[in-house]
C-alpha positions as CSV (number, residue, x, y, z in Angstrom):
1,X,-12.1,-19.8,-5.9
2,X,-13.8,-17.7,-8.6
3,X,-10.6,-15.5,-8.8
4,X,-8.4,-18.6,-9.2
5,X,-10.6,-19.9,-12.0
6,X,-10.6,-16.5,-13.8
7,X,-6.8,-16.4,-13.6
8,X,-6.5,-20.0,-14.9
9,X,-8.8,-19.0,-17.8
10,X,-6.7,-15.9,-18.4
11,X,-3.5,-18.0,-18.6
12,X,-5.0,-20.5,-21.0
13,X,-6.3,-17.7,-23.2
14,X,-3.0,-15.9,-23.4
15,X,-1.1,-19.1,-24.0
16,X,-3.5,-20.0,-26.9
17,X,-3.1,-16.5,-28.3
18,X,0.7,-16.8,-28.2
19,X,0.7,-20.2,-29.8
20,X,-1.6,-19.3,-32.7
21,X,0.0,-15.9,-33.4
22,X,3.6,-17.0,-32.8
23,X,4.2,-14.1,-30.4
24,X,5.4,-16.1,-27.5
25,X,6.2,-13.0,-25.5
26,X,2.4,-12.4,-25.1
27,X,1.8,-15.2,-22.5
28,X,5.0,-14.4,-20.7
29,X,4.1,-10.7,-20.2
30,X,0.5,-11.5,-19.6
31,X,1.2,-14.1,-16.9
32,X,3.7,-11.7,-15.2
33,X,1.1,-8.9,-15.2
34,X,-1.6,-11.3,-14.0
35,X,0.5,-12.6,-11.1
36,X,1.3,-9.0,-10.1
37,X,-2.4,-8.1,-10.0
38,X,-3.7,-11.3,-8.4
39,X,-0.9,-11.9,-5.8
40,X,-2.3,-9.4,-3.1
41,X,-5.6,-11.3,-3.0
42,X,-3.8,-14.5,-1.9
43,X,-0.7,-13.1,-0.2
44,X,-2.3,-10.6,2.2
45,X,-4.8,-13.1,3.8
46,X,-2.1,-15.8,4.0
47,X,0.5,-13.5,5.6
48,X,-2.1,-12.1,8.0
49,X,-3.1,-15.7,9.0
50,X,0.6,-16.6,9.6
51,X,1.1,-13.5,11.8
52,X,3.6,-12.0,9.4
53,X,1.3,-9.0,8.6
54,X,-1.0,-7.1,10.9
55,X,-3.7,-4.5,10.3
56,X,-3.9,-1.5,12.6
57,X,-6.6,0.1,10.5
58,X,-8.4,-0.6,7.2
59,X,-5.5,0.8,5.2
60,X,-2.4,0.5,7.5
61,X,-0.5,-2.7,7.6
62,X,2.8,-3.6,9.4
63,X,5.1,-6.5,8.9
64,X,6.6,-8.6,11.7
65,X,9.8,-6.8,13.1
66,X,13.2,-8.0,11.8
67,X,16.4,-6.9,13.5
68,X,14.6,-4.1,15.4
69,X,13.2,-2.8,12.1
70,X,9.6,-2.9,11.0
71,X,8.1,-2.1,7.6
72,X,4.7,-0.4,7.2
73,X,2.4,-0.2,4.3
74,X,-0.5,2.1,3.4
75,X,-2.8,-0.6,2.1
76,X,-2.6,-2.8,-1.1
77,X,-4.8,-3.4,-4.1
78,X,-6.5,-6.1,-2.0
79,X,-7.5,-3.4,0.6
80,X,-8.4,-0.7,-2.0
81,X,-10.7,-3.1,-3.8
82,X,-12.7,-4.1,-0.7
83,X,-12.5,-0.9,1.4
84,X,-12.9,2.1,-0.9
85,X,-16.5,3.4,-1.5
86,X,-17.0,3.6,-5.2
87,X,-19.8,6.2,-4.8
88,X,-17.5,8.7,-3.0
89,X,-15.7,11.5,-4.8
90,X,-11.9,11.3,-5.5
91,X,-11.3,14.0,-2.8
92,X,-13.3,12.0,-0.3
93,X,-11.4,8.8,-1.2
94,X,-8.0,10.6,-0.9
95,X,-9.0,12.0,2.5
96,X,-10.2,8.5,3.6
97,X,-7.0,6.8,2.5
98,X,-4.8,9.3,4.4
99,X,-7.1,9.3,7.5
100,X,-7.0,5.5,7.7
101,X,-3.2,5.6,7.4
102,X,-3.0,8.0,10.3
103,X,-5.6,6.1,12.3
104,X,-3.5,3.0,11.8
105,X,-0.4,4.8,12.8
106,X,-2.0,6.0,16.0
107,X,-3.0,2.5,16.9
108,X,0.4,1.2,15.9
109,X,2.1,3.8,18.2
110,X,-0.2,2.8,21.1
111,X,0.7,-0.9,20.6
112,X,4.5,-0.2,20.5
113,X,5.1,2.5,23.1
114,X,7.5,0.3,25.0
115,X,9.6,-0.5,21.9
116,X,11.3,2.9,21.7
117,X,14.3,1.7,19.8
118,X,12.3,0.0,17.1
119,X,12.8,1.6,13.6
120,X,9.8,2.0,11.4
121,X,10.2,2.2,7.6
122,X,7.9,2.7,4.7
123,X,7.8,3.7,1.0
124,X,4.9,5.6,-0.6
125,X,4.0,7.7,-3.6
126,X,1.0,9.1,-1.7
127,X,2.6,10.7,1.3
128,X,4.9,13.6,0.4
129,X,8.1,14.5,2.3
130,X,6.6,17.5,4.1
131,X,3.7,15.4,5.5
132,X,6.2,12.6,6.5
133,X,8.3,15.1,8.4
134,X,5.2,16.7,10.1
135,X,4.2,13.3,11.6
136,X,7.7,12.3,12.7
137,X,9.4,10.5,9.8
138,X,12.6,11.4,8.1
139,X,12.6,11.1,4.3
140,X,15.2,8.7,3.0
141,X,16.6,7.9,-0.4
142,X,14.6,5.1,-2.0
143,X,17.1,2.2,-2.7
144,X,17.4,0.4,-6.0
145,X,15.8,-2.8,-4.8
146,X,12.7,-0.9,-3.6
147,X,12.4,0.8,-7.0
148,X,12.7,-2.6,-8.7
149,X,9.9,-4.0,-6.6
150,X,7.7,-0.9,-7.4
151,X,8.5,-1.4,-11.1
152,X,7.5,-5.0,-11.0
153,X,4.2,-4.1,-9.2
154,X,3.5,-1.1,-11.4
155,X,0.3,-2.4,-13.0
156,X,-0.9,-3.4,-9.5
157,X,-0.2,0.2,-8.4
158,X,-2.0,1.6,-11.5
159,X,-5.2,-0.3,-10.6
160,X,-5.0,0.8,-6.9
161,X,-4.4,4.4,-7.9
162,X,-7.3,4.3,-10.4
163,X,-9.6,2.9,-7.7
164,X,-8.4,5.8,-5.4
165,X,-9.1,8.5,-8.0
166,X,-12.2,7.0,-9.5
167,X,-10.7,7.1,-13.0
168,X,-7.8,5.4,-14.9
169,X,-4.7,7.1,-13.4
170,X,-1.0,6.3,-13.5
171,X,0.9,6.7,-10.2
172,X,3.8,9.1,-10.4
173,X,6.6,6.9,-9.1
174,X,9.1,9.9,-9.4
175,X,7.3,11.2,-6.3
176,X,8.0,8.0,-4.4
177,X,9.7,8.6,-1.1
178,X,11.0,6.3,1.6
179,X,10.8,7.4,5.2
180,X,12.0,6.2,8.6
181,X,11.5,6.9,12.3
182,X,12.1,5.6,15.7
183,X,9.0,4.8,17.7
184,X,10.1,7.5,20.2
185,X,10.0,10.1,17.4
186,X,6.5,9.1,16.4
187,X,5.4,9.3,20.0
188,X,6.7,12.8,20.2
189,X,4.7,13.7,17.1
190,X,1.5,11.9,18.3
191,X,-0.4,15.2,18.8
192,X,0.4,16.3,15.2
193,X,-0.7,13.0,13.9
194,X,-4.0,13.2,15.9
195,X,-4.7,16.7,14.7
196,X,-4.2,15.8,11.0
197,X,-6.3,12.7,11.4
198,X,-9.1,14.7,13.0
199,X,-9.1,17.3,10.2
200,X,-9.3,14.6,7.6
201,X,-12.1,12.9,9.4
202,X,-14.1,16.1,9.6
203,X,-13.5,16.8,5.9
204,X,-15.1,13.4,5.0
205,X,-18.2,14.4,7.0
206,X,-18.5,17.9,5.5
């Protein structure tokens, strides 16, 4: 409720600013930016309640399968805001994000072991191609639509990236990769996933 009121106040303020200055592009850009930032705080809980989105760890989400294909996500601004420990170092936060992704992936594999022909797809600027291959994914070319979606949500990604690094930081979208795997390939790489997960978990406790 408080978030909705803040957003409503933000819209009124930018509309007034556009009206009195004659720069009508200000409210248009501001509302677009505001919607991008606020959307996860409404969309994520709503999609989870409907069953269209499921958490397998604090920072690993999976959509409902469509045509034997399922999309995964390594957390959103909504998750970063509520989950990340602001008192931890950037290195600890980075390790935590990756560890939670791998923890979710292990839980996901466990829940889908009988769906061996199900394809799993994702897009990330955090996971590099080498790591993706090590855990069973094959890097794919990111399509134009996905890049357009990333571009629209860029300011959302800036805030999430800044929360992860503990300072204002722009994500390097040129490092964005898409990746894909069959469940069977992920099962084959389960030991690698577990080993990497355990190393990251130990590094957080060191």
